[in-house]
GUFIMAR-140352 format. One record per residue (C-alpha): x negated, y negated, z negated; residue in three letters. Coordinates in Angstrom, 3 decimals, m for minus. Example, Ala and Ser with C-alpha at 12.3 -4.5 7.8 and 13.67 -1.06 7.14 Angstrom:
2
[[m12.300; 4.500; m7.800]; 'ALA'],
[[m13.670; 1.060; m7.140]; 'SER'],
END
This chain:
397
[[26.506; 11.778; 10.804]; 'UNK'],
[[26.886; 13.342; 14.258]; 'UNK'],
[[29.018; 10.406; 15.377]; 'UNK'],
[[26.334; 7.968; 14.206]; 'UNK'],
[[23.674; 9.926; 16.056]; 'UNK'],
[[25.807; 9.910; 19.207]; 'UNK'],
[[26.290; 6.143; 18.986]; 'UNK'],
[[22.575; 5.647; 18.384]; 'UNK'],
[[21.776; 7.892; 21.342]; 'UNK'],
[[24.230; 6.032; 23.593]; 'UNK'],
[[22.762; 2.663; 22.580]; 'UNK'],
[[19.291; 4.000; 23.276]; 'UNK'],
[[20.346; 5.102; 26.769]; 'UNK'],
[[21.915; 1.704; 27.474]; 'UNK'],
[[18.720; 0.000; 26.325]; 'UNK'],
[[16.617; 2.234; 28.601]; 'UNK'],
[[18.944; 1.475; 31.538]; 'UNK'],
[[18.818; m2.268; 30.894]; 'UNK'],
[[15.024; m2.464; 30.548]; 'UNK'],
[[14.237; m0.114; 33.445]; 'UNK'],
[[16.673; m1.927; 35.761]; 'UNK'],
[[15.069; m5.257; 34.937]; 'UNK'],
[[11.683; m3.735; 35.781]; 'UNK'],
[[13.172; m2.290; 38.985]; 'UNK'],
[[14.257; m5.788; 40.013]; 'UNK'],
[[10.957; m7.515; 39.209]; 'UNK'],
[[8.104; m4.984; 39.617]; 'UNK'],
[[6.337; m5.973; 42.830]; 'UNK'],
[[2.837; m4.943; 43.855]; 'UNK'],
[[2.701; m1.156; 44.072]; 'UNK'],
[[2.058; 1.631; 41.551]; 'UNK'],
[[m0.967; 0.145; 39.770]; 'UNK'],
[[0.918; m3.115; 39.191]; 'UNK'],
[[3.958; m1.121; 38.022]; 'UNK'],
[[1.863; 0.602; 35.359]; 'UNK'],
[[0.799; m2.830; 34.125]; 'UNK'],
[[4.423; m3.989; 33.929]; 'UNK'],
[[5.358; m0.803; 32.057]; 'UNK'],
[[2.547; m1.278; 29.566]; 'UNK'],
[[3.555; m4.855; 28.863]; 'UNK'],
[[7.272; m4.068; 28.448]; 'UNK'],
[[7.374; m0.606; 26.922]; 'UNK'],
[[4.161; m0.504; 24.891]; 'UNK'],
[[3.129; m4.023; 23.897]; 'UNK'],
[[6.558; m5.613; 23.615]; 'UNK'],
[[8.888; m2.778; 22.555]; 'UNK'],
[[6.334; m0.318; 21.116]; 'UNK'],
[[8.272; 2.707; 22.386]; 'UNK'],
[[5.043; 4.703; 22.583]; 'UNK'],
[[1.523; 4.471; 21.211]; 'UNK'],
[[m1.301; 3.251; 23.439]; 'UNK'],
[[m2.778; 6.740; 23.418]; 'UNK'],
[[0.444; 8.519; 24.405]; 'UNK'],
[[0.934; 6.025; 27.215]; 'UNK'],
[[m2.624; 6.611; 28.457]; 'UNK'],
[[m1.987; 10.382; 28.328]; 'UNK'],
[[1.225; 9.979; 30.323]; 'UNK'],
[[m0.484; 7.829; 32.972]; 'UNK'],
[[m3.289; 10.392; 33.258]; 'UNK'],
[[m0.753; 13.177; 33.809]; 'UNK'],
[[1.087; 11.185; 36.495]; 'UNK'],
[[m2.197; 10.542; 38.304]; 'UNK'],
[[m2.999; 14.265; 38.099]; 'UNK'],
[[0.296; 15.383; 39.668]; 'UNK'],
[[1.473; 14.870; 43.264]; 'UNK'],
[[4.263; 12.338; 43.677]; 'UNK'],
[[4.909; 8.660; 42.829]; 'UNK'],
[[2.813; 7.933; 39.740]; 'UNK'],
[[4.755; 4.900; 38.502]; 'UNK'],
[[8.103; 6.685; 38.821]; 'UNK'],
[[6.748; 9.687; 36.933]; 'UNK'],
[[5.443; 7.464; 34.137]; 'UNK'],
[[8.846; 5.744; 33.940]; 'UNK'],
[[10.589; 9.122; 33.755]; 'UNK'],
[[8.155; 10.264; 31.060]; 'UNK'],
[[8.778; 7.163; 28.954]; 'UNK'],
[[12.532; 7.733; 29.200]; 'UNK'],
[[12.054; 11.373; 28.160]; 'UNK'],
[[9.921; 10.369; 25.165]; 'UNK'],
[[12.548; 7.835; 24.145]; 'UNK'],
[[15.802; 9.779; 24.636]; 'UNK'],
[[15.117; 13.241; 26.064]; 'UNK'],
[[15.782; 14.452; 29.602]; 'UNK'],
[[18.877; 12.220; 29.971]; 'UNK'],
[[16.701; 9.253; 29.004]; 'UNK'],
[[14.291; 10.201; 31.784]; 'UNK'],
[[17.136; 10.312; 34.310]; 'UNK'],
[[18.479; 6.941; 33.167]; 'UNK'],
[[15.011; 5.382; 33.283]; 'UNK'],
[[14.485; 6.690; 36.815]; 'UNK'],
[[17.857; 5.367; 38.033]; 'UNK'],
[[17.258; 1.908; 36.593]; 'UNK'],
[[13.785; 1.544; 38.078]; 'UNK'],
[[14.602; 3.021; 41.490]; 'UNK'],
[[18.147; 1.960; 42.359]; 'UNK'],
[[17.530; m1.760; 43.134]; 'UNK'],
[[15.028; m1.047; 45.915]; 'UNK'],
[[17.114; 1.876; 47.214]; 'UNK'],
[[20.131; m0.408; 47.631]; 'UNK'],
[[18.053; m3.182; 49.243]; 'UNK'],
[[16.458; m0.841; 51.790]; 'UNK'],
[[19.745; 0.874; 52.646]; 'UNK'],
[[21.301; m2.520; 53.349]; 'UNK'],
[[18.284; m3.468; 55.507]; 'UNK'],
[[18.627; m0.215; 57.480]; 'UNK'],
[[22.345; m0.818; 58.085]; 'UNK'],
[[21.729; m4.386; 59.265]; 'UNK'],
[[18.942; m3.211; 61.553]; 'UNK'],
[[21.291; m0.677; 63.127]; 'UNK'],
[[24.242; m3.073; 63.304]; 'UNK'],
[[22.349; m5.799; 65.170]; 'UNK'],
[[19.958; m3.496; 67.105]; 'UNK'],
[[16.987; m5.624; 66.048]; 'UNK'],
[[14.227; m3.060; 66.599]; 'UNK'],
[[12.622; m5.109; 69.387]; 'UNK'],
[[12.872; m8.489; 67.638]; 'UNK'],
[[9.756; m10.535; 66.977]; 'UNK'],
[[10.107; m10.341; 63.204]; 'UNK'],
[[10.164; m6.532; 63.424]; 'UNK'],
[[6.821; m6.679; 65.244]; 'UNK'],
[[5.598; m8.880; 62.406]; 'UNK'],
[[6.663; m6.263; 59.834]; 'UNK'],
[[4.691; m3.631; 61.749]; 'UNK'],
[[1.594; m5.844; 61.480]; 'UNK'],
[[2.301; m6.195; 57.749]; 'UNK'],
[[2.065; m2.385; 57.569]; 'UNK'],
[[m1.429; m2.613; 59.120]; 'UNK'],
[[m2.674; m5.009; 56.442]; 'UNK'],
[[m1.004; m3.134; 53.563]; 'UNK'],
[[m2.423; 0.266; 54.495]; 'UNK'],
[[m5.884; m1.211; 55.171]; 'UNK'],
[[m5.826; m2.726; 51.679]; 'UNK'],
[[m4.716; 0.596; 50.154]; 'UNK'],
[[m7.530; 2.439; 51.955]; 'UNK'],
[[m10.160; 0.040; 50.585]; 'UNK'],
[[m9.062; 0.495; 46.996]; 'UNK'],
[[m8.562; 4.244; 47.218]; 'UNK'],
[[m11.860; 4.906; 49.018]; 'UNK'],
[[m13.767; 3.030; 46.329]; 'UNK'],
[[m12.137; 5.005; 43.515]; 'UNK'],
[[m11.670; 8.442; 45.066]; 'UNK'],
[[m14.791; 8.892; 47.231]; 'UNK'],
[[m17.659; 7.472; 45.147]; 'UNK'],
[[m20.252; 10.119; 46.201]; 'UNK'],
[[m21.375; 11.691; 49.484]; 'UNK'],
[[m19.686; 15.040; 48.838]; 'UNK'],
[[m16.266; 13.428; 48.541]; 'UNK'],
[[m16.984; 11.093; 51.452]; 'UNK'],
[[m17.670; 14.203; 53.538]; 'UNK'],
[[m14.385; 15.821; 52.436]; 'UNK'],
[[m12.592; 12.606; 53.442]; 'UNK'],
[[m14.325; 12.629; 56.842]; 'UNK'],
[[m13.331; 16.253; 57.488]; 'UNK'],
[[m9.728; 15.457; 56.504]; 'UNK'],
[[m9.741; 12.465; 58.854]; 'UNK'],
[[m11.047; 14.510; 61.795]; 'UNK'],
[[m8.700; 17.426; 61.150]; 'UNK'],
[[m5.547; 15.338; 60.926]; 'UNK'],
[[m6.450; 13.284; 64.015]; 'UNK'],
[[m7.142; 16.333; 66.199]; 'UNK'],
[[m4.216; 18.447; 64.989]; 'UNK'],
[[m1.347; 16.085; 64.243]; 'UNK'],
[[1.314; 17.981; 62.334]; 'UNK'],
[[2.712; 18.179; 58.820]; 'UNK'],
[[1.326; 21.726; 58.488]; 'UNK'],
[[m2.176; 20.442; 59.275]; 'UNK'],
[[m1.919; 18.007; 56.396]; 'UNK'],
[[m0.839; 20.772; 54.018]; 'UNK'],
[[m3.754; 22.907; 55.206]; 'UNK'],
[[m6.195; 20.018; 54.759]; 'UNK'],
[[m5.001; 19.448; 51.186]; 'UNK'],
[[m5.412; 23.156; 50.331]; 'UNK'],
[[m8.905; 23.342; 51.886]; 'UNK'],
[[m9.917; 20.146; 50.061]; 'UNK'],
[[m8.728; 21.657; 46.771]; 'UNK'],
[[m10.907; 24.726; 47.415]; 'UNK'],
[[m13.925; 22.579; 48.323]; 'UNK'],
[[m13.425; 20.438; 45.231]; 'UNK'],
[[m13.170; 23.554; 43.084]; 'UNK'],
[[m16.429; 24.916; 44.530]; 'UNK'],
[[m18.377; 21.647; 44.493]; 'UNK'],
[[m17.222; 20.260; 41.151]; 'UNK'],
[[m16.504; 23.337; 39.055]; 'UNK'],
[[m19.288; 22.307; 36.688]; 'UNK'],
[[m17.848; 18.800; 36.399]; 'UNK'],
[[m17.877; 17.956; 32.704]; 'UNK'],
[[m14.456; 17.762; 31.123]; 'UNK'],
[[m13.870; 14.694; 28.986]; 'UNK'],
[[m13.216; 15.169; 25.319]; 'UNK'],
[[m9.498; 14.703; 24.777]; 'UNK'],
[[m7.277; 14.843; 21.737]; 'UNK'],
[[m3.908; 16.524; 21.916]; 'UNK'],
[[m0.549; 14.801; 22.277]; 'UNK'],
[[3.006; 15.931; 21.613]; 'UNK'],
[[5.675; 15.638; 24.313]; 'UNK'],
[[9.347; 16.408; 23.479]; 'UNK'],
[[9.938; 19.074; 26.144]; 'UNK'],
[[9.981; 22.787; 25.307]; 'UNK'],
[[7.782; 25.149; 27.303]; 'UNK'],
[[10.911; 27.091; 28.291]; 'UNK'],
[[12.493; 24.017; 29.905]; 'UNK'],
[[9.153; 23.134; 31.486]; 'UNK'],
[[8.788; 26.619; 32.964]; 'UNK'],
[[12.297; 26.434; 34.450]; 'UNK'],
[[11.474; 23.068; 36.062]; 'UNK'],
[[8.211; 24.351; 37.535]; 'UNK'],
[[9.940; 27.509; 38.772]; 'UNK'],
[[12.637; 25.411; 40.458]; 'UNK'],
[[10.005; 23.164; 42.034]; 'UNK'],
[[8.178; 26.071; 43.683]; 'UNK'],
[[11.388; 27.914; 44.571]; 'UNK'],
[[12.686; 24.903; 46.503]; 'UNK'],
[[9.303; 24.256; 48.110]; 'UNK'],
[[9.127; 27.766; 49.604]; 'UNK'],
[[12.832; 28.591; 49.984]; 'UNK'],
[[14.028; 25.443; 51.748]; 'UNK'],
[[12.039; 26.072; 54.983]; 'UNK'],
[[13.452; 29.618; 55.101]; 'UNK'],
[[17.027; 28.414; 54.555]; 'UNK'],
[[16.409; 25.721; 57.172]; 'UNK'],
[[15.429; 28.340; 59.778]; 'UNK'],
[[18.256; 30.720; 58.879]; 'UNK'],
[[21.068; 28.161; 58.874]; 'UNK'],
[[19.888; 25.594; 61.439]; 'UNK'],
[[21.647; 23.006; 59.258]; 'UNK'],
[[20.764; 19.365; 59.934]; 'UNK'],
[[21.227; 18.419; 56.280]; 'UNK'],
[[19.083; 21.297; 54.992]; 'UNK'],
[[16.364; 20.343; 57.502]; 'UNK'],
[[16.528; 16.730; 56.374]; 'UNK'],
[[16.443; 17.632; 52.660]; 'UNK'],
[[13.548; 20.051; 53.244]; 'UNK'],
[[11.464; 17.454; 55.107]; 'UNK'],
[[11.863; 14.806; 52.419]; 'UNK'],
[[11.395; 17.329; 49.585]; 'UNK'],
[[8.176; 18.676; 51.144]; 'UNK'],
[[6.853; 15.150; 51.668]; 'UNK'],
[[7.534; 14.280; 48.029]; 'UNK'],
[[5.877; 17.510; 46.877]; 'UNK'],
[[2.557; 17.094; 48.674]; 'UNK'],
[[1.657; 13.438; 48.156]; 'UNK'],
[[m1.481; 12.874; 46.090]; 'UNK'],
[[m2.709; 9.311; 45.723]; 'UNK'],
[[0.376; 7.125; 45.578]; 'UNK'],
[[3.191; 5.834; 47.733]; 'UNK'],
[[1.093; 4.797; 50.735]; 'UNK'],
[[0.044; 8.406; 51.332]; 'UNK'],
[[3.654; 9.490; 51.927]; 'UNK'],
[[3.563; 7.509; 55.196]; 'UNK'],
[[1.722; 10.112; 57.322]; 'UNK'],
[[3.795; 12.986; 55.946]; 'UNK'],
[[7.082; 11.233; 56.704]; 'UNK'],
[[5.852; 10.064; 60.108]; 'UNK'],
[[4.957; 13.600; 61.144]; 'UNK'],
[[8.228; 14.966; 59.773]; 'UNK'],
[[10.599; 12.536; 61.492]; 'UNK'],
[[9.077; 10.606; 64.416]; 'UNK'],
[[7.920; 13.488; 66.696]; 'UNK'],
[[11.239; 15.279; 66.092]; 'UNK'],
[[13.149; 12.262; 67.402]; 'UNK'],
[[15.096; 11.722; 64.190]; 'UNK'],
[[13.810; 8.145; 64.051]; 'UNK'],
[[11.814; 6.116; 66.569]; 'UNK'],
[[8.404; 4.692; 65.780]; 'UNK'],
[[9.562; 1.061; 65.979]; 'UNK'],
[[12.239; 1.530; 63.321]; 'UNK'],
[[9.894; 3.670; 61.197]; 'UNK'],
[[7.157; 1.035; 60.957]; 'UNK'],
[[9.629; m1.839; 60.570]; 'UNK'],
[[11.089; m0.080; 57.541]; 'UNK'],
[[7.661; 0.563; 56.074]; 'UNK'],
[[6.852; m3.129; 56.387]; 'UNK'],
[[10.163; m4.084; 54.772]; 'UNK'],
[[9.490; m1.694; 51.882]; 'UNK'],
[[6.555; m3.911; 50.880]; 'UNK'],
[[8.991; m6.799; 50.296]; 'UNK'],
[[11.136; m5.093; 47.678]; 'UNK'],
[[10.238; m4.260; 44.073]; 'UNK'],
[[10.127; m0.727; 42.730]; 'UNK'],
[[8.444; 2.460; 43.998]; 'UNK'],
[[7.237; 2.770; 47.602]; 'UNK'],
[[8.909; 6.177; 47.830]; 'UNK'],
[[12.225; 4.362; 48.275]; 'UNK'],
[[11.107; 4.027; 51.903]; 'UNK'],
[[12.938; 7.372; 52.162]; 'UNK'],
[[16.243; 5.604; 51.431]; 'UNK'],
[[15.666; 3.407; 54.472]; 'UNK'],
[[14.771; 6.369; 56.703]; 'UNK'],
[[17.755; 8.432; 55.565]; 'UNK'],
[[20.126; 5.520; 56.164]; 'UNK'],
[[18.778; 4.908; 59.680]; 'UNK'],
[[19.183; 8.607; 60.425]; 'UNK'],
[[22.601; 9.235; 58.888]; 'UNK'],
[[24.143; 6.222; 57.172]; 'UNK'],
[[24.484; 5.640; 53.448]; 'UNK'],
[[24.964; 9.346; 52.698]; 'UNK'],
[[21.714; 10.114; 54.485]; 'UNK'],
[[20.002; 7.429; 52.401]; 'UNK'],
[[21.197; 8.982; 49.144]; 'UNK'],
[[20.235; 12.518; 50.216]; 'UNK'],
[[16.770; 11.352; 51.285]; 'UNK'],
[[16.233; 9.522; 47.982]; 'UNK'],
[[17.223; 12.535; 45.879]; 'UNK'],
[[15.119; 14.902; 48.009]; 'UNK'],
[[11.900; 12.876; 47.920]; 'UNK'],
[[12.048; 12.093; 44.200]; 'UNK'],
[[13.239; 15.509; 42.977]; 'UNK'],
[[9.740; 17.075; 43.091]; 'UNK'],
[[8.341; 14.233; 40.962]; 'UNK'],
[[11.080; 14.769; 38.392]; 'UNK'],
[[10.603; 18.549; 38.227]; 'UNK'],
[[6.811; 18.258; 38.055]; 'UNK'],
[[6.640; 15.672; 35.272]; 'UNK'],
[[9.146; 17.607; 33.138]; 'UNK'],
[[7.377; 20.868; 33.933]; 'UNK'],
[[3.854; 19.650; 33.226]; 'UNK'],
[[4.333; 17.632; 30.008]; 'UNK'],
[[4.021; 20.532; 27.533]; 'UNK'],
[[1.006; 22.031; 29.369]; 'UNK'],
[[m0.933; 18.828; 29.924]; 'UNK'],
[[m3.427; 19.316; 27.099]; 'UNK'],
[[m4.616; 22.623; 28.577]; 'UNK'],
[[m4.635; 21.371; 32.173]; 'UNK'],
[[m6.675; 18.233; 31.687]; 'UNK'],
[[m9.416; 20.044; 29.744]; 'UNK'],
[[m9.988; 22.587; 32.543]; 'UNK'],
[[m12.977; 21.469; 34.664]; 'UNK'],
[[m12.023; 23.812; 37.536]; 'UNK'],
[[m8.631; 22.157; 37.947]; 'UNK'],
[[m10.236; 18.739; 37.674]; 'UNK'],
[[m12.647; 19.667; 40.469]; 'UNK'],
[[m9.799; 20.777; 42.745]; 'UNK'],
[[m7.977; 17.482; 42.141]; 'UNK'],
[[m11.157; 15.531; 42.946]; 'UNK'],
[[m11.297; 17.327; 46.302]; 'UNK'],
[[m7.621; 16.648; 47.011]; 'UNK'],
[[m7.989; 12.956; 46.174]; 'UNK'],
[[m10.928; 12.666; 48.579]; 'UNK'],
[[m8.893; 14.309; 51.361]; 'UNK'],
[[m6.084; 11.846; 50.700]; 'UNK'],
[[m8.398; 9.003; 51.754]; 'UNK'],
[[m9.130; 10.742; 55.064]; 'UNK'],
[[m5.434; 11.462; 55.689]; 'UNK'],
[[m4.564; 7.816; 55.062]; 'UNK'],
[[m7.285; 6.568; 57.435]; 'UNK'],
[[m5.901; 8.947; 60.067]; 'UNK'],
[[m2.407; 7.488; 59.602]; 'UNK'],
[[m3.885; 3.999; 59.737]; 'UNK'],
[[m5.102; 4.692; 63.273]; 'UNK'],
[[m2.079; 6.710; 64.420]; 'UNK'],
[[0.690; 5.630; 64.352]; 'UNK'],
[[0.136; 2.307; 62.591]; 'UNK'],
[[m2.734; 0.670; 64.489]; 'UNK'],
[[m2.036; 1.848; 68.032]; 'UNK'],
[[1.657; 0.912; 67.883]; 'UNK'],
[[1.197; m2.450; 66.102]; 'UNK'],
[[m1.998; m4.093; 67.386]; 'UNK'],
[[m1.530; m4.599; 71.130]; 'UNK'],
[[m3.440; m7.881; 71.615]; 'UNK'],
[[m6.172; m9.970; 69.939]; 'UNK'],
[[m3.531; m12.312; 68.502]; 'UNK'],
[[m1.922; m9.356; 66.730]; 'UNK'],
[[m5.252; m8.525; 65.105]; 'UNK'],
[[m5.663; m12.169; 64.098]; 'UNK'],
[[m2.297; m12.108; 62.296]; 'UNK'],
[[m3.204; m8.798; 60.630]; 'UNK'],
[[m6.474; m10.345; 59.397]; 'UNK'],
[[m4.608; m13.313; 57.910]; 'UNK'],
[[m2.104; m11.026; 56.151]; 'UNK'],
[[m4.876; m8.770; 54.850]; 'UNK'],
[[m6.739; m11.787; 53.441]; 'UNK'],
[[m3.571; m13.036; 51.735]; 'UNK'],
[[m3.078; m9.635; 50.113]; 'UNK'],
[[m6.631; m8.536; 49.288]; 'UNK'],
[[m8.504; m11.763; 48.551]; 'UNK'],
[[m6.012; m14.523; 47.860]; 'UNK'],
[[m3.976; m12.058; 45.724]; 'UNK'],
[[m0.639; m13.455; 46.881]; 'UNK'],
[[2.557; m11.542; 45.955]; 'UNK'],
[[3.484; m8.850; 48.518]; 'UNK'],
[[6.835; m10.468; 49.319]; 'UNK'],
[[5.040; m13.649; 50.483]; 'UNK'],
[[2.826; m11.527; 52.744]; 'UNK'],
[[5.910; m9.796; 54.193]; 'UNK'],
[[7.775; m13.056; 54.849]; 'UNK'],
[[4.648; m14.557; 56.458]; 'UNK'],
[[4.296; m11.475; 58.654]; 'UNK'],
[[7.927; m11.666; 59.796]; 'UNK'],
[[7.623; m15.369; 60.635]; 'UNK'],
[[4.298; m14.719; 62.367]; 'UNK'],
[[5.910; m11.999; 64.477]; 'UNK'],
[[8.603; m14.425; 65.641]; 'UNK'],
[[5.972; m17.034; 66.530]; 'UNK'],
[[3.922; m14.462; 68.444]; 'UNK'],
[[6.997; m13.691; 70.511]; 'UNK'],
[[7.171; m17.337; 71.567]; 'UNK'],
[[3.565; m17.491; 72.782]; 'UNK'],
END
């Protein structure tokens, strides 16, 4: 009987790896599109979860910091085959874009192409992509004047004091404001769900998450180790991102560009290239790590930025029913989400706009790319290729 169960478990893991890898190779369009692909494949086609459990899992991923689509994929793997299933699901969905971006980073370094016209085009792609993200997020996350004001304060604060610590402070203040302003926000009536993670395991994961978050900066100062500093910067960025993959941009920019670990040209070129590959936007870290320290740096960066998401989703699953019914916590999250909009607008101006749009013709190309993405609804890879070609043509003018 045990042997049969082991074979069944192994087949289940292989199936998860196969399906998640196929999604990792074909899921373009960002986190919202990824959730649609997941629903079609996992729920409608394979019926691995009920509609309600899937909706609960998506709600939890939106509630937590980190890459929502990756956390949903991990959760589905956990529901299907335990913690190992979650790991396998994550690897399948993430690895294709990690490999593609590491190869891109190596080629960029090998041929020293940072000043090429197509790189300038990729930087303009970043302008259109972030502008599109801001439009959608502002509509959903700042629907009233109170949250618009929180977003404005976050924008002003992060423009005046440009540091990673400022962004952390802004997020904490926004959580407090949201708690105070929306503590009477009515909680929705929810029914309970069962997730196959024990509270003991969940508590260990949450404890590890917070231990690393607070201990890594101390170890970094005590040791002066380059690798610890690198791991800490990526881990902190992955721990503090509310609102999806685009929001990780300002955190990573502040962590690595002012320190000289990566120059602004290479940073924005990589962000533009990330739009061309399927899978989660957080794999931008694989590109950055590879530029900074080769393939080993790419792997370390990938593990560091995704580890918080993994620990949080495993740690929160058993407690989700209590969390989502608490109006105080919901109010704090509403404040954080509003601040995220302001932080992203700040990043849109600096460094994206001022280092990408140098002439009216640059703005014209950005407008064309934005229209292709937002109104013509063309696939992101077409927008990226058009931007690269446009950058080459601009260099000839």
